[in-house]
PDB file of N, CA, C and O in Angstrom:
ATOM      1  N   MET A   1      13.759  -3.892  -0.627  1.00  0.00           N
ATOM      2  CA  MET A   1      12.728  -4.770  -1.141  1.00  0.00           C
ATOM      3  C   MET A   1      13.153  -6.232  -0.990  1.00  0.00           C
ATOM      4  O   MET A   1      12.320  -7.076  -0.658  1.00  0.00           O
ATOM      5  N   GLU A   2      14.407  -6.544  -1.222  1.00  0.00           N
ATOM      6  CA  GLU A   2      14.867  -7.922  -1.115  1.00  0.00           C
ATOM      7  C   GLU A   2      14.623  -8.483   0.285  1.00  0.00           C
ATOM      8  O   GLU A   2      14.289  -9.658   0.434  1.00  0.00           O
ATOM      9  N   SER A   3      14.791  -7.644   1.310  1.00  0.00           N
ATOM     10  CA  SER A   3      14.572  -8.127   2.674  1.00  0.00           C
ATOM     11  C   SER A   3      13.099  -8.441   2.927  1.00  0.00           C
ATOM     12  O   SER A   3      12.796  -9.337   3.715  1.00  0.00           O
ATOM     13  N   ILE A   4      12.180  -7.728   2.283  1.00  0.00           N
ATOM     14  CA  ILE A   4      10.745  -8.030   2.411  1.00  0.00           C
ATOM     15  C   ILE A   4      10.458  -9.392   1.791  1.00  0.00           C
ATOM     16  O   ILE A   4       9.770 -10.213   2.397  1.00  0.00           O
ATOM     17  N   LEU A   5      10.973  -9.638   0.598  1.00  0.00           N
ATOM     18  CA  LEU A   5      10.741 -10.912  -0.072  1.00  0.00           C
ATOM     19  C   LEU A   5      11.309 -12.057   0.756  1.00  0.00           C
ATOM     20  O   LEU A   5      10.687 -13.114   0.862  1.00  0.00           O
ATOM     21  N   THR A   6      12.485 -11.854   1.342  1.00  0.00           N
ATOM     22  CA  THR A   6      13.091 -12.879   2.188  1.00  0.00           C
ATOM     23  C   THR A   6      12.239 -13.136   3.413  1.00  0.00           C
ATOM     24  O   THR A   6      12.002 -14.290   3.771  1.00  0.00           O
ATOM     25  N   MET A   7      11.774 -12.079   4.063  1.00  0.00           N
ATOM     26  CA  MET A   7      10.954 -12.214   5.261  1.00  0.00           C
ATOM     27  C   MET A   7       9.646 -12.936   4.946  1.00  0.00           C
ATOM     28  O   MET A   7       9.238 -13.824   5.695  1.00  0.00           O
ATOM     29  N   MET A   8       8.987 -12.568   3.852  1.00  0.00           N
ATOM     30  CA  MET A   8       7.714 -13.184   3.494  1.00  0.00           C
ATOM     31  C   MET A   8       7.899 -14.668   3.157  1.00  0.00           C
ATOM     32  O   MET A   8       7.073 -15.490   3.553  1.00  0.00           O
ATOM     33  N   SER A   9       8.946 -15.016   2.448  1.00  0.00           N
ATOM     34  CA  SER A   9       9.129 -16.408   2.052  1.00  0.00           C
ATOM     35  C   SER A   9       9.599 -17.270   3.216  1.00  0.00           C
ATOM     36  O   SER A   9       9.528 -18.495   3.130  1.00  0.00           O
ATOM     37  N   ALA A  10      10.074 -16.670   4.296  1.00  0.00           N
ATOM     38  CA  ALA A  10      10.540 -17.427   5.458  1.00  0.00           C
ATOM     39  C   ALA A  10       9.434 -17.662   6.480  1.00  0.00           C
ATOM     40  O   ALA A  10       9.652 -18.386   7.452  1.00  0.00           O
ATOM     41  N   GLU A  11       8.257 -17.073   6.292  1.00  0.00           N
ATOM     42  CA  GLU A  11       7.166 -17.253   7.246  1.00  0.00           C
ATOM     43  C   GLU A  11       6.751 -18.719   7.299  1.00  0.00           C
ATOM     44  O   GLU A  11       6.811 -19.439   6.303  1.00  0.00           O
ATOM     45  N   THR A  12       6.334 -19.136   8.481  1.00  0.00           N
ATOM     46  CA  THR A  12       5.873 -20.513   8.643  1.00  0.00           C
ATOM     47  C   THR A  12       4.385 -20.524   8.919  1.00  0.00           C
ATOM     48  O   THR A  12       3.834 -19.582   9.490  1.00  0.00           O
ATOM     49  N   VAL A  13       3.748 -21.600   8.508  1.00  0.00           N
ATOM     50  CA  VAL A  13       2.324 -21.798   8.766  1.00  0.00           C
ATOM     51  C   VAL A  13       2.139 -23.211   9.289  1.00  0.00           C
ATOM     52  O   VAL A  13       3.025 -24.055   9.152  1.00  0.00           O
ATOM     53  N   ALA A  14       1.008 -23.460   9.877  1.00  0.00           N
ATOM     54  CA  ALA A  14       0.719 -24.783  10.407  1.00  0.00           C
ATOM     55  C   ALA A  14       0.772 -25.823   9.288  1.00  0.00           C
ATOM     56  O   ALA A  14       0.283 -25.578   8.186  1.00  0.00           O
ATOM     57  N   SER A  15       1.366 -26.982   9.571  1.00  0.00           N
ATOM     58  CA  SER A  15       1.519 -28.007   8.539  1.00  0.00           C
ATOM     59  C   SER A  15       0.183 -28.539   8.033  1.00  0.00           C
ATOM     60  O   SER A  15       0.109 -29.059   6.919  1.00  0.00           O
ATOM     61  N   GLU A  16      -0.882 -28.415   8.843  1.00  0.00           N
ATOM     62  CA  GLU A  16      -2.183 -28.908   8.385  1.00  0.00           C
ATOM     63  C   GLU A  16      -2.837 -27.976   7.370  1.00  0.00           C
ATOM     64  O   GLU A  16      -3.807 -28.364   6.718  1.00  0.00           O
ATOM     65  N   SER A  17      -2.327 -26.761   7.225  1.00  0.00           N
ATOM     66  CA  SER A  17      -2.876 -25.848   6.216  1.00  0.00           C
ATOM     67  C   SER A  17      -1.751 -25.040   5.571  1.00  0.00           C
ATOM     68  O   SER A  17      -1.690 -23.820   5.725  1.00  0.00           O
ATOM     69  N   PRO A  18      -0.854 -25.730   4.842  1.00  0.00           N
ATOM     70  CA  PRO A  18       0.255 -25.005   4.208  1.00  0.00           C
ATOM     71  C   PRO A  18      -0.236 -24.067   3.115  1.00  0.00           C
ATOM     72  O   PRO A  18      -1.266 -24.306   2.485  1.00  0.00           O
ATOM     73  N   VAL A  19       0.517 -23.002   2.906  1.00  0.00           N
ATOM     74  CA  VAL A  19       0.193 -22.018   1.870  1.00  0.00           C
ATOM     75  C   VAL A  19       1.275 -22.097   0.805  1.00  0.00           C
ATOM     76  O   VAL A  19       2.465 -22.013   1.106  1.00  0.00           O
ATOM     77  N   LYS A  20       0.850 -22.260  -0.443  1.00  0.00           N
ATOM     78  CA  LYS A  20       1.784 -22.252  -1.565  1.00  0.00           C
ATOM     79  C   LYS A  20       1.761 -20.844  -2.158  1.00  0.00           C
ATOM     80  O   LYS A  20       0.711 -20.346  -2.564  1.00  0.00           O
ATOM     81  N   VAL A  21       2.913 -20.223  -2.201  1.00  0.00           N
ATOM     82  CA  VAL A  21       3.035 -18.862  -2.728  1.00  0.00           C
ATOM     83  C   VAL A  21       3.691 -18.935  -4.102  1.00  0.00           C
ATOM     84  O   VAL A  21       4.664 -19.663  -4.297  1.00  0.00           O
ATOM     85  N   SER A  22       3.145 -18.169  -5.060  1.00  0.00           N
ATOM     86  CA  SER A  22       3.725 -18.130  -6.404  1.00  0.00           C
ATOM     87  C   SER A  22       3.635 -16.720  -6.969  1.00  0.00           C
ATOM     88  O   SER A  22       2.870 -15.881  -6.492  1.00  0.00           O
ATOM     89  N   GLU A  23       4.427 -16.491  -7.983  1.00  0.00           N
ATOM     90  CA  GLU A  23       4.436 -15.219  -8.722  1.00  0.00           C
ATOM     91  C   GLU A  23       4.649 -14.010  -7.814  1.00  0.00           C
ATOM     92  O   GLU A  23       4.034 -12.963  -8.019  1.00  0.00           O
ATOM     93  N   MET A  24       5.515 -14.151  -6.814  1.00  0.00           N
ATOM     94  CA  MET A  24       5.791 -13.036  -5.909  1.00  0.00           C
ATOM     95  C   MET A  24       6.646 -11.998  -6.627  1.00  0.00           C
ATOM     96  O   MET A  24       7.639 -12.325  -7.278  1.00  0.00           O
ATOM     97  N   SER A  25       6.238 -10.745  -6.494  1.00  0.00           N
ATOM     98  CA  SER A  25       6.934  -9.656  -7.153  1.00  0.00           C
ATOM     99  C   SER A  25       6.840  -8.399  -6.306  1.00  0.00           C
ATOM    100  O   SER A  25       5.824  -8.149  -5.658  1.00  0.00           O
ATOM    101  N   GLY A  26       7.901  -7.617  -6.315  1.00  0.00           N
ATOM    102  CA  GLY A  26       7.899  -6.351  -5.593  1.00  0.00           C
ATOM    103  C   GLY A  26       8.315  -5.207  -6.492  1.00  0.00           C
ATOM    104  O   GLY A  26       9.175  -5.362  -7.359  1.00  0.00           O
ATOM    105  N   VAL A  27       7.697  -4.058  -6.277  1.00  0.00           N
ATOM    106  CA  VAL A  27       8.009  -2.851  -7.049  1.00  0.00           C
ATOM    107  C   VAL A  27       8.262  -1.718  -6.071  1.00  0.00           C
ATOM    108  O   VAL A  27       7.444  -1.444  -5.192  1.00  0.00           O
ATOM    109  N   VAL A  28       9.404  -1.063  -6.233  1.00  0.00           N
ATOM    110  CA  VAL A  28       9.702   0.109  -5.400  1.00  0.00           C
ATOM    111  C   VAL A  28       8.895   1.281  -5.939  1.00  0.00           C
ATOM    112  O   VAL A  28       9.078   1.688  -7.086  1.00  0.00           O
ATOM    113  N   LEU A  29       8.000   1.825  -5.114  1.00  0.00           N
ATOM    114  CA  LEU A  29       7.167   2.960  -5.521  1.00  0.00           C
ATOM    115  C   LEU A  29       7.836   4.288  -5.213  1.00  0.00           C
ATOM    116  O   LEU A  29       7.658   5.267  -5.938  1.00  0.00           O
ATOM    117  N   ALA A  30       8.605   4.314  -4.137  1.00  0.00           N
ATOM    118  CA  ALA A  30       9.336   5.501  -3.698  1.00  0.00           C
ATOM    119  C   ALA A  30      10.378   5.005  -2.702  1.00  0.00           C
ATOM    120  O   ALA A  30      10.291   3.864  -2.248  1.00  0.00           O
ATOM    121  N   PRO A  31      11.353   5.826  -2.355  1.00  0.00           N
ATOM    122  CA  PRO A  31      12.327   5.380  -1.359  1.00  0.00           C
ATOM    123  C   PRO A  31      11.626   4.936  -0.067  1.00  0.00           C
ATOM    124  O   PRO A  31      10.898   5.716   0.545  1.00  0.00           O
ATOM    125  N   GLY A  32      11.847   3.695   0.338  1.00  0.00           N
ATOM    126  CA  GLY A  32      11.250   3.184   1.561  1.00  0.00           C
ATOM    127  C   GLY A  32       9.818   2.701   1.436  1.00  0.00           C
ATOM    128  O   GLY A  32       9.198   2.378   2.449  1.00  0.00           O
ATOM    129  N   ILE A  33       9.262   2.639   0.216  1.00  0.00           N
ATOM    130  CA  ILE A  33       7.894   2.168  -0.014  1.00  0.00           C
ATOM    131  C   ILE A  33       7.920   1.112  -1.121  1.00  0.00           C
ATOM    132  O   ILE A  33       8.387   1.378  -2.228  1.00  0.00           O
ATOM    133  N   VAL A  34       7.408  -0.104  -0.809  1.00  0.00           N
ATOM    134  CA  VAL A  34       7.405  -1.205  -1.772  1.00  0.00           C
ATOM    135  C   VAL A  34       5.996  -1.782  -1.877  1.00  0.00           C
ATOM    136  O   VAL A  34       5.304  -1.946  -0.872  1.00  0.00           O
ATOM    137  N   HIS A  35       5.579  -2.087  -3.110  1.00  0.00           N
ATOM    138  CA  HIS A  35       4.307  -2.758  -3.368  1.00  0.00           C
ATOM    139  C   HIS A  35       4.633  -4.214  -3.686  1.00  0.00           C
ATOM    140  O   HIS A  35       5.328  -4.496  -4.662  1.00  0.00           O
ATOM    141  N   LEU A  36       4.137  -5.136  -2.870  1.00  0.00           N
ATOM    142  CA  LEU A  36       4.391  -6.564  -3.029  1.00  0.00           C
ATOM    143  C   LEU A  36       3.112  -7.250  -3.486  1.00  0.00           C
ATOM    144  O   LEU A  36       2.043  -7.009  -2.925  1.00  0.00           O
ATOM    145  N   THR A  37       3.214  -8.112  -4.511  1.00  0.00           N
ATOM    146  CA  THR A  37       2.053  -8.877  -4.972  1.00  0.00           C
ATOM    147  C   THR A  37       2.454 -10.341  -5.117  1.00  0.00           C
ATOM    148  O   THR A  37       3.609 -10.657  -5.404  1.00  0.00           O
ATOM    149  N   TYR A  38       1.478 -11.232  -4.912  1.00  0.00           N
ATOM    150  CA  TYR A  38       1.718 -12.664  -5.058  1.00  0.00           C
ATOM    151  C   TYR A  38       0.394 -13.418  -5.006  1.00  0.00           C
ATOM    152  O   TYR A  38      -0.612 -12.901  -4.519  1.00  0.00           O
ATOM    153  N   PHE A  39       0.411 -14.652  -5.518  1.00  0.00           N
ATOM    154  CA  PHE A  39      -0.719 -15.558  -5.370  1.00  0.00           C
ATOM    155  C   PHE A  39      -0.460 -16.440  -4.154  1.00  0.00           C
ATOM    156  O   PHE A  39       0.664 -16.897  -3.944  1.00  0.00           O
ATOM    157  N   ALA A  40      -1.483 -16.679  -3.363  1.00  0.00           N
ATOM    158  CA  ALA A  40      -1.401 -17.585  -2.222  1.00  0.00           C
ATOM    159  C   ALA A  40      -2.488 -18.644  -2.389  1.00  0.00           C
ATOM    160  O   ALA A  40      -3.660 -18.322  -2.585  1.00  0.00           O
ATOM    161  N   ASP A  41      -2.083 -19.906  -2.309  1.00  0.00           N
ATOM    162  CA  ASP A  41      -3.017 -21.014  -2.465  1.00  0.00           C
ATOM    163  C   ASP A  41      -2.991 -21.851  -1.195  1.00  0.00           C
ATOM    164  O   ASP A  41      -1.957 -22.418  -0.841  1.00  0.00           O
ATOM    165  N   ARG A  42      -4.117 -21.929  -0.515  1.00  0.00           N
ATOM    166  CA  ARG A  42      -4.244 -22.743   0.694  1.00  0.00           C
ATOM    167  C   ARG A  42      -5.359 -23.738   0.476  1.00  0.00           C
ATOM    168  O   ARG A  42      -6.536 -23.378   0.469  1.00  0.00           O
ATOM    169  N   GLN A  43      -4.986 -24.988   0.299  1.00  0.00           N
ATOM    170  CA  GLN A  43      -5.933 -26.080   0.113  1.00  0.00           C
ATOM    171  C   GLN A  43      -6.929 -25.797  -1.014  1.00  0.00           C
ATOM    172  O   GLN A  43      -8.126 -26.040  -0.864  1.00  0.00           O
ATOM    173  N   GLY A  44      -6.427 -25.281  -2.147  1.00  0.00           N
ATOM    174  CA  GLY A  44      -7.266 -25.011  -3.301  1.00  0.00           C
ATOM    175  C   GLY A  44      -7.960 -23.659  -3.292  1.00  0.00           C
ATOM    176  O   GLY A  44      -8.593 -23.280  -4.278  1.00  0.00           O
ATOM    177  N   ARG A  45      -7.851 -22.947  -2.215  1.00  0.00           N
ATOM    178  CA  ARG A  45      -8.441 -21.600  -2.135  1.00  0.00           C
ATOM    179  C   ARG A  45      -7.350 -20.605  -2.513  1.00  0.00           C
ATOM    180  O   ARG A  45      -6.414 -20.368  -1.750  1.00  0.00           O
ATOM    181  N   ARG A  46      -7.486 -20.030  -3.697  1.00  0.00           N
ATOM    182  CA  ARG A  46      -6.433 -19.185  -4.270  1.00  0.00           C
ATOM    183  C   ARG A  46      -6.816 -17.710  -4.161  1.00  0.00           C
ATOM    184  O   ARG A  46      -7.954 -17.325  -4.429  1.00  0.00           O
ATOM    185  N   ALA A  47      -5.845 -16.901  -3.764  1.00  0.00           N
ATOM    186  CA  ALA A  47      -6.090 -15.461  -3.615  1.00  0.00           C
ATOM    187  C   ALA A  47      -4.912 -14.676  -4.181  1.00  0.00           C
ATOM    188  O   ALA A  47      -3.758 -15.090  -4.071  1.00  0.00           O
ATOM    189  N   TRP A  48      -5.224 -13.547  -4.781  1.00  0.00           N
ATOM    190  CA  TRP A  48      -4.218 -12.597  -5.247  1.00  0.00           C
ATOM    191  C   TRP A  48      -4.018 -11.617  -4.104  1.00  0.00           C
ATOM    192  O   TRP A  48      -4.965 -10.944  -3.696  1.00  0.00           O
ATOM    193  N   ARG A  49      -2.807 -11.526  -3.582  1.00  0.00           N
ATOM    194  CA  ARG A  49      -2.526 -10.685  -2.422  1.00  0.00           C
ATOM    195  C   ARG A  49      -1.651  -9.518  -2.826  1.00  0.00           C
ATOM    196  O   ARG A  49      -0.764  -9.635  -3.672  1.00  0.00           O
ATOM    197  N   SER A  50      -1.924  -8.403  -2.204  1.00  0.00           N
ATOM    198  CA  SER A  50      -1.219  -7.167  -2.496  1.00  0.00           C
ATOM    199  C   SER A  50      -0.975  -6.435  -1.178  1.00  0.00           C
ATOM    200  O   SER A  50      -1.886  -6.302  -0.360  1.00  0.00           O
ATOM    201  N   SER A  51       0.250  -5.964  -0.973  1.00  0.00           N
ATOM    202  CA  SER A  51       0.526  -5.217   0.249  1.00  0.00           C
ATOM    203  C   SER A  51       1.507  -4.092  -0.016  1.00  0.00           C
ATOM    204  O   SER A  51       2.357  -4.173  -0.903  1.00  0.00           O
ATOM    205  N   LEU A  52       1.365  -3.047   0.772  1.00  0.00           N
ATOM    206  CA  LEU A  52       2.303  -1.925   0.752  1.00  0.00           C
ATOM    207  C   LEU A  52       3.158  -2.019   1.997  1.00  0.00           C
ATOM    208  O   LEU A  52       2.648  -2.166   3.108  1.00  0.00           O
ATOM    209  N   TRP A  53       4.467  -1.933   1.803  1.00  0.00           N
ATOM    210  CA  TRP A  53       5.425  -2.018   2.898  1.00  0.00           C
ATOM    211  C   TRP A  53       6.156  -0.684   3.026  1.00  0.00           C
ATOM    212  O   TRP A  53       6.485  -0.033   2.034  1.00  0.00           O
ATOM    213  N   ARG A  54       6.397  -0.301   4.272  1.00  0.00           N
ATOM    214  CA  ARG A  54       7.082   0.965   4.536  1.00  0.00           C
ATOM    215  C   ARG A  54       8.287   0.680   5.426  1.00  0.00           C
ATOM    216  O   ARG A  54       8.170  -0.021   6.431  1.00  0.00           O
ATOM    217  N   LEU A  55       9.433   1.219   5.059  1.00  0.00           N
ATOM    218  CA  LEU A  55      10.640   1.066   5.859  1.00  0.00           C
ATOM    219  C   LEU A  55      10.597   2.070   7.008  1.00  0.00           C
ATOM    220  O   LEU A  55      10.514   3.279   6.792  1.00  0.00           O
ATOM    221  N   THR A  56      10.656   1.545   8.236  1.00  0.00           N
ATOM    222  CA  THR A  56      10.626   2.395   9.429  1.00  0.00           C
ATOM    223  C   THR A  56      11.965   2.301  10.148  1.00  0.00           C
ATOM    224  O   THR A  56      12.875   1.605   9.698  1.00  0.00           O
ATOM    225  N   GLU A  57      12.073   2.991  11.241  1.00  0.00           N
ATOM    226  CA  GLU A  57      13.311   2.948  12.030  1.00  0.00           C
ATOM    227  C   GLU A  57      13.590   1.552  12.568  1.00  0.00           C
ATOM    228  O   GLU A  57      14.743   1.211  12.833  1.00  0.00           O
ATOM    229  N   THR A  58      12.548   0.738  12.733  1.00  0.00           N
ATOM    230  CA  THR A  58      12.722  -0.611  13.275  1.00  0.00           C
ATOM    231  C   THR A  58      12.689  -1.696  12.206  1.00  0.00           C
ATOM    232  O   THR A  58      12.772  -2.877  12.542  1.00  0.00           O
ATOM    233  N   GLY A  59      12.574  -1.341  10.949  1.00  0.00           N
ATOM    234  CA  GLY A  59      12.567  -2.320   9.854  1.00  0.00           C
ATOM    235  C   GLY A  59      11.329  -2.175   8.990  1.00  0.00           C
ATOM    236  O   GLY A  59      10.587  -1.201   9.114  1.00  0.00           O
ATOM    237  N   TRP A  60      11.105  -3.151   8.110  1.00  0.00           N
ATOM    238  CA  TRP A  60       9.973  -3.119   7.195  1.00  0.00           C
ATOM    239  C   TRP A  60       8.682  -3.461   7.933  1.00  0.00           C
ATOM    240  O   TRP A  60       8.636  -4.408   8.718  1.00  0.00           O
ATOM    241  N   ARG A  61       7.640  -2.684   7.674  1.00  0.00           N
ATOM    242  CA  ARG A  61       6.324  -2.893   8.285  1.00  0.00           C
ATOM    243  C   ARG A  61       5.252  -2.822   7.211  1.00  0.00           C
ATOM    244  O   ARG A  61       5.332  -2.014   6.286  1.00  0.00           O
ATOM    245  N   VAL A  62       4.234  -3.691   7.349  1.00  0.00           N
ATOM    246  CA  VAL A  62       3.098  -3.651   6.425  1.00  0.00           C
ATOM    247  C   VAL A  62       2.261  -2.424   6.753  1.00  0.00           C
ATOM    248  O   VAL A  62       1.854  -2.219   7.896  1.00  0.00           O
ATOM    249  N   TYR A  63       2.014  -1.623   5.745  1.00  0.00           N
ATOM    250  CA  TYR A  63       1.193  -0.427   5.895  1.00  0.00           C
ATOM    251  C   TYR A  63      -0.247  -0.717   5.461  1.00  0.00           C
ATOM    252  O   TYR A  63      -1.196  -0.165   6.018  1.00  0.00           O
ATOM    253  N   PHE A  64      -0.396  -1.596   4.450  1.00  0.00           N
ATOM    254  CA  PHE A  64      -1.713  -1.954   3.915  1.00  0.00           C
ATOM    255  C   PHE A  64      -1.606  -3.340   3.305  1.00  0.00           C
ATOM    256  O   PHE A  64      -0.588  -3.673   2.697  1.00  0.00           O
ATOM    257  N   HIS A  65      -2.654  -4.159   3.460  1.00  0.00           N
ATOM    258  CA  HIS A  65      -2.685  -5.491   2.843  1.00  0.00           C
ATOM    259  C   HIS A  65      -4.107  -5.802   2.378  1.00  0.00           C
ATOM    260  O   HIS A  65      -5.084  -5.478   3.054  1.00  0.00           O
ATOM    261  N   GLN A  66      -4.201  -6.437   1.209  1.00  0.00           N
ATOM    262  CA  GLN A  66      -5.500  -6.827   0.687  1.00  0.00           C
ATOM    263  C   GLN A  66      -5.355  -8.163  -0.036  1.00  0.00           C
ATOM    264  O   GLN A  66      -4.347  -8.414  -0.696  1.00  0.00           O
ATOM    265  N   GLY A  67      -6.356  -9.004   0.093  1.00  0.00           N
ATOM    266  CA  GLY A  67      -6.395 -10.267  -0.625  1.00  0.00           C
ATOM    267  C   GLY A  67      -7.725 -10.416  -1.328  1.00  0.00           C
ATOM    268  O   GLY A  67      -8.773 -10.117  -0.755  1.00  0.00           O
ATOM    269  N   THR A  68      -7.690 -10.877  -2.574  1.00  0.00           N
ATOM    270  CA  THR A  68      -8.889 -11.075  -3.375  1.00  0.00           C
ATOM    271  C   THR A  68      -8.930 -12.517  -3.856  1.00  0.00           C
ATOM    272  O   THR A  68      -8.014 -12.971  -4.542  1.00  0.00           O
ATOM    273  N   LEU A  69      -9.990 -13.243  -3.499  1.00  0.00           N
ATOM    274  CA  LEU A  69     -10.121 -14.626  -3.966  1.00  0.00           C
ATOM    275  C   LEU A  69     -10.223 -14.644  -5.483  1.00  0.00           C
ATOM    276  O   LEU A  69     -10.890 -13.803  -6.087  1.00  0.00           O
ATOM    277  N   THR A  70      -9.549 -15.621  -6.089  1.00  0.00           N
ATOM    278  CA  THR A  70      -9.547 -15.707  -7.548  1.00  0.00           C
ATOM    279  C   THR A  70     -10.308 -16.926  -8.054  1.00  0.00           C
ATOM    280  O   THR A  70     -10.625 -16.996  -9.242  1.00  0.00           O
ATOM    281  N   ASP A  71     -10.606 -17.876  -7.194  1.00  0.00           N
ATOM    282  CA  ASP A  71     -11.342 -19.076  -7.611  1.00  0.00           C
ATOM    283  C   ASP A  71     -12.592 -19.241  -6.800  1.00  0.00           C
ATOM    284  O   ASP A  71     -13.341 -20.196  -7.008  1.00  0.00           O
TER     285      ASP A  71
END
């Protein structure tokens, strides 16, 4: 799970539309399965994001992702 959080926080976005991430949290659901949640704010547009990550032979991969606008 720590490697997922590191990978997500290291992502880059275009400087003209930076994304502020807050309240990032991960929960291990089963061996090799992590549920990651966080708020993402891009220019005042805030969304609650949730994704399921699965550990594969080649590393962590997103299995499912959903974002819900909150404002």
